[in-house]
MIMAR-71533 format. One line per 8 residues: number of its first residue (from 1); their letters; for each residue y, z, x negated of N, C-alpha, C. Coordinates in pm, whole numbers, plus 50000, padded with zeros to 5 digits. Layout:
N
NUM> A> Y/Z/X/Y/Z/X/Y/Z/X; ...
This chain:
223
1> MKILAFDT> 01576/61055/46976/01676/61086/46861/01584/61019/46727; 01706/60901/46661/01643/60844/46572/01722/60827/46448; 01650/60907/46370/01770/60903/46232/01692/60839/46100; 01783/60768/46007/01720/60730/45876/01760/60824/45773; 01633/60855/45695/01687/60976/45618/01644/60933/45458; 01746/60960/45370/01667/60922/45204/01722/61032/45130; 01644/61034/45019/01673/61153/44898/01647/61118/44767; 01750/61069/44680/01771/61033/44534/01810/61111/44442
9> SSNYCSAA> 01787/61271/44438/01828/61375/44388/01735/61393/44285; 01619/61346/44253/01502/61425/44176/01467/61259/44094; 01352/61315/44037/01287/61169/43996/01269/61071/44082; 01223/61132/44199/01153/61056/44304/01241/60995/44387; 01196/60913/44450/01300/60832/44576/01202/60871/44695; 01294/60896/44780/01236/60927/44915/01279/60864/45046; 01208/60827/45183/01291/60750/45282/01209/60801/45365; 01272/60842/45475/01180/60879/45624/01254/60808/45748
17> LWIDGETL> 01196/60801/45840/01251/60764/45969/01221/60874/46096; 01300/60902/46123/01249/61050/46269/01280/60925/46376; 01170/60923/46447/01132/60886/46560/01132/60980/46663; 01214/61039/46746/01172/61131/46867/01073/61203/46824; 01091/61264/46709/00965/61404/46688/00854/61321/46580; 00833/61182/46582/00768/61122/46492/00825/61109/46348; 00754/61107/46283/00833/61062/46112/00749/60993/46058; 00799/60859/45994/00766/60763/45892/00839/60772/45794
25> SRNILAEQ> 00763/60802/45683/00805/60823/45556/00775/60720/45403; 00831/60735/45328/00764/60676/45184/00833/60770/45092; 00781/60788/44989/00783/60847/44823/00744/60777/44742; 00800/60790/44624/00782/60690/44527/00876/60766/44370; 00789/60751/44279/00813/60811/44145/00924/60744/44092; 01049/60696/44078/01149/60639/44068/01186/60576/43911; 01203/60753/43851/01248/60761/43697/01411/60739/43708; 01461/60619/43647/01575/60591/43674/01607/60454/43791
33> RHTELLLP> 01537/60432/43835/01524/60302/43927/01525/60334/44075; 01624/60455/44130/01641/60431/44234/01729/60353/44301; 01817/60294/44251/01946/60201/44308/01870/60072/44335; 01707/60048/44283/01655/59940/44296/01545/59902/44378; 01509/60034/44410/01382/60082/44509/01430/60117/44663; 01588/60210/44634/01571/60249/44789/01594/60197/44907; 01666/60080/44902/01713/59979/44999/01585/59883/45038; 01491/59879/44971/01363/59807/45030/01277/59926/45086
41> MLQELLAE> 01282/60038/45026/01223/60123/45087/01254/60155/45242; 01409/60153/45268/01486/60169/45409/01434/60025/45480; 01437/59945/45424/01403/59809/45503/01294/59819/45510; 01177/59882/45479/01021/59855/45507/00994/59946/45646; 01100/60071/45576/01053/60146/45734/01140/60125/45867; 01223/60018/45861/01310/59982/46009/01176/59864/46074; 01146/59752/45960/01077/59676/45980/00973/59711/46040; 00889/59810/46007/00737/59874/46011/00762/59904/46198
49> SELTLVQL> 00910/59957/46213/00946/60061/46328/01009/59938/46448; 01005/59847/46360/01101/59753/46445/01217/59778/46500; 01305/59863/46471/01435/59921/46454/01541/59830/46365; 01642/59819/46392/01750/59769/46319/01837/59909/46360; 01960/59901/46217/02024/60010/46199/02129/60047/46346; 02162/59943/46388/02246/59988/46555/02208/60060/46614; 02024/60078/46636/01937/60124/46684/01918/60255/46701; 01962/60330/46553/01989/60430/46529/02064/60535/46574
57> DGIAFGAG> 02090/60666/46569/02144/60780/46626/02205/60815/46467; 02171/60825/46371/02243/60873/46269/02187/60863/46131; 02247/60850/46009/02165/60870/45883/02241/60994/45808; 02120/61017/45731/02114/61141/45660/02068/61109/45553; 02125/61217/45435/02083/61179/45284/02105/61324/45222; 01987/61307/45099/02013/61440/45021/02122/61456/44970; 02204/61539/44995/02369/61583/44939/02367/61674/44804; 02245/61759/44764/02233/61794/44665/02208/61959/44684
65> PGSFTGLR> 02251/62019/44582/02253/62007/44475/02142/61917/44380; 02139/61826/44270/02042/61757/44193/02120/61629/44104; 02065/61576/44057/02146/61480/43971/02194/61393/44001; 02337/61432/43913/02423/61375/43985/02480/61214/43969; 02404/61171/43926/02366/61024/43952/02319/60979/44096; 02191/61040/44086/02096/61050/44242/02171/61071/44339; 02256/61183/44348/02319/61217/44438/02450/61108/44488; 02531/61055/44422/02615/60977/44404/02567/60846/44450
73> IACGVAQG> 02425/60784/44431/02351/60662/44499/02332/60683/44645; 02279/60834/44680/02235/60863/44788/02387/60845/44899; 02483/60911/44823/02555/60936/44913/02622/60795/44937; 02663/60713/44832/02708/60592/44850/02624/60460/44929; 02539/60490/44972/02432/60417/45047/02452/60448/45207; 02464/60601/45192/02497/60624/45319/02594/60598/45367; 02745/60592/45323/02813/60556/45350/02843/60402/45354; 02765/60318/45248/02763/60162/45305/02687/60131/45462
81> LAFGSGLP> 02591/60197/45480/02510/60200/45591/02582/60212/45675; 02658/60299/45685/02738/60398/45813/02837/60297/45853; 02910/60256/45727/03002/60198/45810/02978/60070/45832; 02874/60015/45796/02834/59881/45837/02810/59867/46005; 02724/59983/46025/02649/60009/46161/02739/60085/46262; 02825/60152/46213/02923/60270/46329/02859/60349/46341; 02737/60419/46231/02694/60566/46275/02726/60664/46204; 02744/60810/46226/02740/60882/46185/02673/60916/46064
89> VIGISTLE> 02708/61053/45999/02664/61072/45859/02638/61257/45888; 02492/61277/45801/02507/61436/45787/02418/61438/45663; 02504/61511/45526/02467/61538/45449/02349/61654/45445; 02230/61669/45370/02134/61799/45370/02093/61857/45282; 02128/61963/45243/02096/62029/45117/01981/62013/45084; 01972/61984/44937/01831/61958/44907/01714/62108/44882; 01829/62210/44868/01750/62324/44878/01723/62382/45001; 01743/62327/45103/01748/62335/45240/01616/62246/45287
97> ALAQQVGT> 01602/62199/45240/01485/62037/45267/01417/62123/45163; 01402/62171/45056/01252/62232/44990/01199/62338/45068; 01305/62447/45136/01251/62557/45215/01187/62493/45355; 01246/62392/45396/01201/62354/45529/01007/62286/45466; 00978/62252/45339/00880/62203/45328/00786/62318/45285; 00820/62430/45273/00668/62512/45200/00586/62569/45373; 00678/62587/45477/00582/62610/45575/00559/62810/45660; 00676/62846/45548/00653/63002/45547/00904/63064/45596
105> NSVITAID> 00886/63138/45640/00998/63187/45703/01094/63241/45598; 01078/63289/45485/01118/63347/45377/01116/63269/45241; 01181/63183/45196/01195/63081/45112/01319/63093/45021; 01276/63148/44889/01393/63122/44748/01347/62980/44684; 01486/62900/44717/01429/62775/44664/01536/62757/44509; 01473/62670/44411/01546/62666/44276/01526/62537/44225; 01588/62497/44158/01599/62344/44114/01630/62311/43985; 01542/62326/43898/01601/62247/43716/01747/62233/43759
113> ARMGEIYH> 01828/62254/43689/02002/62225/43658/02013/62180/43515; 01900/62183/43469/01921/62145/43293/02025/62258/43224; 01997/62225/43089/02097/62297/43019/02070/62428/43030; 01923/62481/43028/01866/62598/43055/01923/62708/43178; 01999/62600/43300/02032/62649/43420/01940/62627/43515; 01999/62708/43638/01890/62660/43762/02009/62646/43893; 01993/62572/43971/02046/62567/44118/01948/62666/44194; 02003/62763/44296/01914/62850/44368/01988/62864/44494
121> AAYVKSAD> 01876/62909/44581/01943/62975/44767/01780/63036/44786; 01816/63142/44895/01730/63193/44958/01757/63172/45150; 01652/63128/45164/01652/63106/45328/01532/63199/45425; 01603/63261/45563/01523/63271/45627/01525/63200/45773; 01407/63172/45847/01412/63095/45913/01393/63164/46051; 01481/63132/46147/01495/63198/46291/01518/63067/46396; 01405/63070/46481/01376/62970/46557/01349/62842/46473; 01419/62720/46529/01427/62629/46445/01535/62605/46351
129> DWETVIVP> 01616/62734/46316/01746/62722/46199/01674/62805/46090; 01745/62746/45973/01754/62826/45840/01887/62891/45828; 01858/63042/45827/01999/63100/45777/01990/63132/45626; 02097/63124/45579/02143/63133/45446/02157/63290/45383; 02042/63324/45323/02057/63454/45264/02151/63474/45146; 02093/63351/45015/02155/63405/44934/02234/63239/44896; 02346/63236/44953/02425/63087/44910/02374/62994/44773; 02396/62860/44809/02350/62818/44675/02439/62825/44555
137> ALCLPRYT> 02387/62820/44437/02461/62879/44346/02422/62838/44192; 02452/62838/44064/02418/62791/43968/02439/62905/43872; 02312/62934/43773/02310/63044/43686/02138/62984/43638; 02184/63118/43499/02112/63098/43428/01980/63183/43464; 01807/63156/43488/01753/63210/43545/01716/63374/43557; 01734/63408/43391/01767/63580/43400/01852/63622/43486; 01966/63558/43552/02050/63639/43638/02048/63583/43784; 01941/63539/43814/01952/63495/43957/01896/63593/44062
145> PLILGENW> 02018/63615/44146/02015/63731/44229/01871/63800/44286; 01869/63934/44279/01749/63948/44344/01753/63988/44485; 01622/63998/44549/01649/63977/44724/01554/64090/44776; 01588/64148/44896/01487/64273/44905/01374/64203/45008; 01263/64303/44981/01175/64283/45063/01055/64190/44981; 00904/64178/45040/00802/64147/44976/00727/64011/45009; 00835/63936/45106/00771/63855/45186/00810/63701/45119; 00843/63687/45021/00920/63549/45017/00805/63483/44906
153> VGCGSAFD> 00831/63333/44941/00816/63202/44858/00889/63139/44766; 00864/63140/44661/00977/63071/44586/00872/62926/44520; 00976/62822/44535/00905/62668/44519/01039/62611/44454; 01023/62457/44388/01143/62394/44385/01113/62390/44201; 01155/62263/44149/01115/62230/43972/01158/62355/43866; 01234/62430/43935/01306/62528/43850/01222/62610/43823; 01104/62659/43948/00998/62750/43933/00895/62713/43852; 00864/62559/43841/00786/62490/43744/00819/62496/43610
161> KYYDELKS> 00949/62481/43562/00988/62499/43444/00970/62608/43375; 01037/62738/43478/01036/62901/43421/00951/62957/43521; 00844/62932/43534/00788/63007/43604/00709/63134/43579; 00677/63182/43455/00672/63300/43389/00809/63389/43399; 00901/63343/43401/01042/63389/43378/01074/63441/43495; 01075/63358/43607/01120/63390/43764/01041/63459/43809; 00902/63457/43772/00809/63549/43856/00832/63690/43816; 00870/63711/43683/00845/63825/43624/01010/63901/43669
169> HYGSSIYR> 01135/63790/43732/01261/63815/43736/01236/63887/43891; 01171/63805/43947/01164/63884/44130/01070/63966/44094; 00938/63998/44063/00876/64112/44087/00795/64117/44219; 00766/64203/44275/00683/64188/44383/00784/64149/44520; 00883/64092/44493/00961/64021/44571/00877/63903/44630; 00845/63830/44539/00782/63720/44581/00625/63745/44608; 00556/63651/44680/00414/63695/44714/00321/63561/44640; 00407/63466/44675/00365/63359/44617/00463/63203/44559
177> IETGLVPH> 00387/63146/44486/00500/63071/44412/00441/62907/44442; 00522/62815/44484/00444/62679/44536/00499/62595/44443; 00425/62514/44351/00451/62457/44232/00464/62326/44276; 00511/62218/44209/00542/62084/44241/00597/62020/44320; 00674/62091/44391/00777/62057/44548/00881/61996/44476; 00931/61869/44530/01027/61823/44534/01110/61793/44624; 01252/61747/44649/01301/61722/44784/01269/61608/44818; 01268/61618/44966/01166/61509/45025/01251/61461/45162
185> AREMAQLA> 01301/61318/45173/01362/61267/45317/01285/61304/45405; 01137/61336/45425/01076/61388/45562/01149/61494/45598; 01173/61633/45532/01211/61710/45581/01396/61720/45622; 01463/61635/45536/01567/61603/45535/01581/61575/45647; 01532/61464/45719/01536/61384/45860/01468/61517/45963; 01407/61588/45961/01379/61716/46043/01487/61804/46030; 01569/61816/45961/01701/61921/45937/01822/61832/46016; 01801/61704/45990/01921/61629/46013/01906/61619/46220
193> EQDFKQGL> 01792/61605/46226/01793/61597/46424/01824/61733/46449; 01831/61846/46388/01902/61959/46466/02025/61984/46445; 02080/61947/46306/02242/61921/46284/02294/61837/46400; 02238/61701/46383/02290/61615/46463/02294/61660/46638; 02213/61743/46636/02240/61803/46796/02327/61882/46820; 02332/61936/46700/02458/62051/46684/02605/62007/46705; 02590/61842/46663/02726/61825/46645/02808/61832/46522; 02708/61808/46396/02740/61862/46259/02791/61729/46167
201> EVDPMDAA> 02731/61627/46249/02783/61484/46165/02914/61471/46118; 02937/61365/46040/03099/61355/45982/03107/61212/46009; 03191/61156/45940/03262/61017/45972/03220/60989/45821; 03136/60843/45801/03123/60809/45660/03225/60837/45566; 03351/60802/45581/03454/60843/45468/03470/60972/45413; 03425/61078/45515/03414/61221/45438/03301/61280/45401; 03195/61218/45401/03075/61227/45334/03133/61265/45221; 03023/61340/45153/03006/61374/44977/02879/61480/44962
209> PIYIRNKV> 02903/61453/44815/02773/61540/44718/02814/61659/44730; 02691/61751/44692/02723/61879/44714/02693/61904/44569; 02795/61904/44439/02761/61902/44281/02708/62082/44274; 02796/62183/44308/02809/62300/44236/02817/62291/44085; 02810/62243/44022/02798/62230/43865/02937/62116/43913; 03047/62144/43836/03136/62049/43814/03140/61975/43681; 03084/62023/43607/03029/61928/43464/02941/61891/43444; 02925/61766/43406/02787/61690/43354/02737/61770/43271
217> ALKESER> 02832/61771/43141/02770/61829/42994/02869/61994/42966; 02810/62035/42912/02891/62155/42860/02879/62111/42690; 03034/62153/42659/03032/62156/42506/02934/62284/42444; 02913/62255/42349/02813/62324/42244/02871/62472/42263; 03030/62508/42245/03071/62614/42254/03064/62683/42368; 03032/62587/42443/03038/62649/42600/02893/62711/42670; 02784/62677/42577/02665/62676/42612/02619/62830/42583
């Protein structure tokens, strides 16, 4: 199976090409240059692998949550490439991709949502699939749902920003926090391979970001 994956949900722009279990990837700090950088990165990966889009089995993109602008960029590029090549599409959760990155079986993932809030979820790995223990949601760090057990690892930009608050909030449930991790297309390609095998792909027209928060900004009175 051959899958092209990419993510623009954070300050980084990443791309990956899954080829029958082997992965080629690129990652760069993009800031606001995702639109400028993404297509050249994808073209570079395809050229290095001597593949064209029509030789692939599908396209995966970071669906969110994350930067609203970044999610729209990734979804739009996925739809454009898929329409032009006749390929199916899968949107991958950025929170689940973070869990895949850690390398343990019980992971709490949290992304800084700005305005003092975080996107968070919790996953447990069974065989090759992640089971969602706490569904992705938006909340203040101090109101993040507590979780049973003492074998959890925390990761994501919210743990970087609210390290002490989240560590205190979860107490003994978390035995380790992995800092400096952001969603990456490499793990999205891995997750997409399983999803394509399970027939979870969608028509490009039906691909959509996962915003969670429906408003870009809150009024002062709503904060």
